[in-house]
C-alpha positions, -999 to +999 in steps of 0.1 A: +036+280-221-002+277-221-022+293-194-056+282-207-075+258-185-080+224-202-112+222-222-123+192-203-119+210-170-139+239-182-166+215-194-166+198-159-171+232-142-202+237-164-214+202-154-210+211-118-230+242-123-258+223-139-258+198-111-260+226-085-289+243-103-308+210-107-301+193-074-285+215-048-303+249-051-338+233-050-327+213-019-314+245-003-348+261-007-369+231+005-387+232+039-371+266+048-336+251+045-325+286+035-325+294+072-291+277+073-277+303+049-296+335+054-294+359+084-306+331+107-277+307+098-257+307+131-288+302+152-303+276+128-271+256+128-263+257+165-279+236+193-273+261+220-287+238+247-264+209+238-230+225+242-232+246+210-230+215+188-244+214+152-281+208+151-290+174+137-313+188+109-283+209+097-260+179+095-288+158+079-290+185+052-253+184+045-254+146+044-282+147+018-263+171-004-232+148-002-254+118-010-267+135-041-232+146-052-219+111-047-248+096-067-240+121-095-203+111-095-189+144-081-183+138-044-154+114-048-139+133-077-104+136-061-103+099-051-085+072-072-107+053-095-104+022-074-125+039-048-151+053-073-133+085-079-120+102-110-083+106-101-088+143-097-055+161-099-043+189-076-047+215-105-083+204-112-091+204-075-077+238-070-097+252-099-129+235-087-126+246-051-120+282-061-150+280-086-174+267-059-163+291-032-165+321-056-203+313-059-207+325-023-224+309+007-246+279-001-252+242+002-228+235-027-199+246-006-200+256+031-164+259+043-174+264+080-173+226+083-154+216+052-186+207+034-184+206-004-201+186-032-166+178-044-150+163-013-116+160+001-108+125+013-072+122+027-080+095+051-090+070+024-056+075+008-039+073+041-054+039+049-045+027+014-009+037+019-003+031+056-030+007+068-027-030+075-048-053+053-073-057+081-075-019+086-080-013+049-108-039+047-126-024+077-121+013+075-120+022+038-155+009+030-168+027+061-151+060+052-165+057+016-201+051+029-196+078+056-205+054+084-170+057+099-157+091+110-121+095+123-110+130+135-073+136+142-061+139+178-028+157+173-031+191+191-029+194+229-039+221+254-002+230+259+011+221+225-004+233+192+018+239+163+047+220+179+036+184+180+070+171+189+066+182+226+032+165+230+026+152+265+003+123+256+021+090+262+015+054+251+034+025+267+033-011+258+010-031+280-005-066+277-040-073+289-058-106+289-029-120+270-032-095+242-003-072+233-013-035+233-008+000+245-020+021+274-026+058+265-027+087+288-029+124+280-051+152+267-061+165+233-078+197+221-095+211+190-104+176+178-127+187+150-157+164+143-154+144+175-192+147+182-200+121+155-167+102+155-166+064+155-128+065+162-102+091+169-066+089+155-047+096+187-010+106+184+012+098+214+048+096+222+060+060+223+098+066+225+125+092+224+125+126+242+104+157+239+113+176+208+122+146+187+103+143+154+105+105+156+091+085+185+054+094+180+029+068+170-007+070+158-035+048+173-071+043+162-090+046+194-128+038+195-149+068+205-165+049+234-133+033+247-132+033+285-111+062+297-117+085+267-137+115+280-149+146+261-144+173+287-160+202+269-168+216+235-151+249+230-173+277+217-156+296+189-157+328+168-179+309+143-206+287+158-217+259+159-187+241+174-175+206+169-141+212+186-138+194+219-111+191+246-108+154+256-088+134+281-074+099+279-069+081+312-058+044+312-071+040+277-060+006+263-059-005+227-046-037+211-015-034+189-038-039+159-051-004+165-017+011+157-020+030+125+012+032+104+047+024+115+057+026+152+074+058+161+066+073+126+033+090+133+043+125+124+052+117+088+018+100+086+000+131+099+019+153+074+016+129+044-012+148+027-008+183+043+002+198+009-029+185-009-051+198+019-033+232+020-034+239-017-071+230-019-080+251+011-060+280-003-080+278-035-112+279-015-100+310+004-091+326-029-126+319-042-142+334-011-120+365-015-130+369-051-166+366-042-163+394-017-145+416-042-170+409-070-200+416-047-185+448-035-179+460-071-215+452-080-229+470-050-207+501-055-220+504-091-257+507-080-255+523-045-259+560-050-252+582-019-254+619-028-269+608-061-236+594-074-225+557-076-201+547-048-179+533-076-172+569-088-150+574-056-114+564-058-116+557-020-139+528-030-121+518-062-085+516-050-088+492-021-108+469-043-083+473-071-055+461-047-076+431-036-085+422-072-048+424-081-038+401-052-065+377-062-052+375-098-016+370-087-025+344-061-046+325-086-016+321-109+006+310-080-019+284-067-025+269-102+012+268-110+020+252-077-008+227-081+004+219-116+039+214-104+027+191-076+010+169-102+043+166-121+063+150-093+061+120-069+043+128-037+074+126-014+092+151-037+067+178-029+079+182+007+115+184-005+111+209-033+077+226-033+066+229+003+074+266+005+053+274-025+023+255-009+028+275+023+029+308+003-004+300-013-021+289+019-011+316+043-016+344+018-050+331+006-063+329+042-052+364+049-066+377+017-100+362+024-102+380+057-091+413+041-116+410+013-144+402+036-135+431+058-134+454+028-168+441+016-183+450+049-169+485+047-181+490+011-216+477+019-218+498+051-243+489+077-259+461+056-225+446+051-219+444+088-253+428+093-260+391+090-282+397+060-250+396+040-225+367+042-193+388+047-192+385+085-197+347+082-169+345+056-146+366+078-153+346+109-147+313+092-116+322+072-100+338+103-098+303+117-076+292+088-049+317+097-044+295+128-054+259+118-039+238+090-006+253+102-007+289+115+005+316+091+036+321+112+045+284+110+040+285+072+060+317+069+087+300+089+087+272+063+090+298+035+119+315+053+137+282+058+136+275+020+144+311+011+175+313+033+186+277+026+180+262+061+158+236+043+148+227+007+167+226-025+190+257-018+203+241+014+237+231+001+241+263-020+234+286+009+255+266+034+285+270+012+281+308+009+310+329+022+316+365+027+337+365-005+306+356-025+288+388-014+316+413-009+311+443-031+349+444-037+347+411-055+334+428-087 
């Protein structure tokens, strides 16, 4: 058993560091771009007069960083080589995402809006695996060139974690001799809708509420008649790109159907494990950054003419967080390594609980580490002159999105007690005689 990182992965991390120093840090400091990362960040990023949306100059800066990363061969790292990527594995992506987040807040990796110089591109793979030939020809080039943007319309005002009870309905309807679908309903928290070209709308097409089957995905154009953005919801961490939208008599041709009819939920969940393990690694990196900055500060801050670090009240909470970081790092890397060793569909059957463990614990750990960093740093830690409040506000979101921690703990519980997963048969056959103390 070898726990050393592959030498070529270590070399690639160094290559990323050199790229950041040569291309990204200078861009971060041009034309006062540092305003997006220092104490002015929330105001600089937010257009308060336009519904709290991201300012255009902020999004232009992110786009330029991605353009440079793409030109250097980093942005598409996780993609298959057929799309200009490097077939980046789950293990490599987990290590890279942790490495970038552990550097702290910056243009190289700003997780508030999923920005990274090493991108995550599940939609390209989804179109490759589920799209029609026509959809592949149209959408994949647009996604690669970032001229097409497709947020997911799954969550609803009255239905969040439980998508099986969604109220949005799609019924077959022919218009002008073309077979298609009429869609009516509401969606909420549709991240990225402000610059969307389309929205992947999930709607019930058959079956009854609560059925996992009977839900279909449709690619609806942003300016389709009847699709209305009702409001952008202001959040704990601004700016916002999360609207509530309504669909009233929205019609799409059948060619807009994405994936198999009535099989939309498996499509939505197809790459949830890759997303969750990578996001967990980023949260781990953010937690490690908070711990490391707190240790550094405690060594040099000297109230009462003694370093803060001399006090066990300072040491012990950071020791616990550092220990959790170390244990979580091993679980994330082992889980990612195991994901790379099995066919994609097998991950859901045998490893989904481990992915959920990594994700919910990493998100919680990032919040705890940011909170402790604020405490160790005192007043300056609470201020916006340090990034800890920003890290806390962002990562608090992930305890709800990408599957709330309660939903993920429920998944772990189902595997642990044999209601799902590889222990299902073993636990279902368990009888009192198997646990009776008198048996021995």
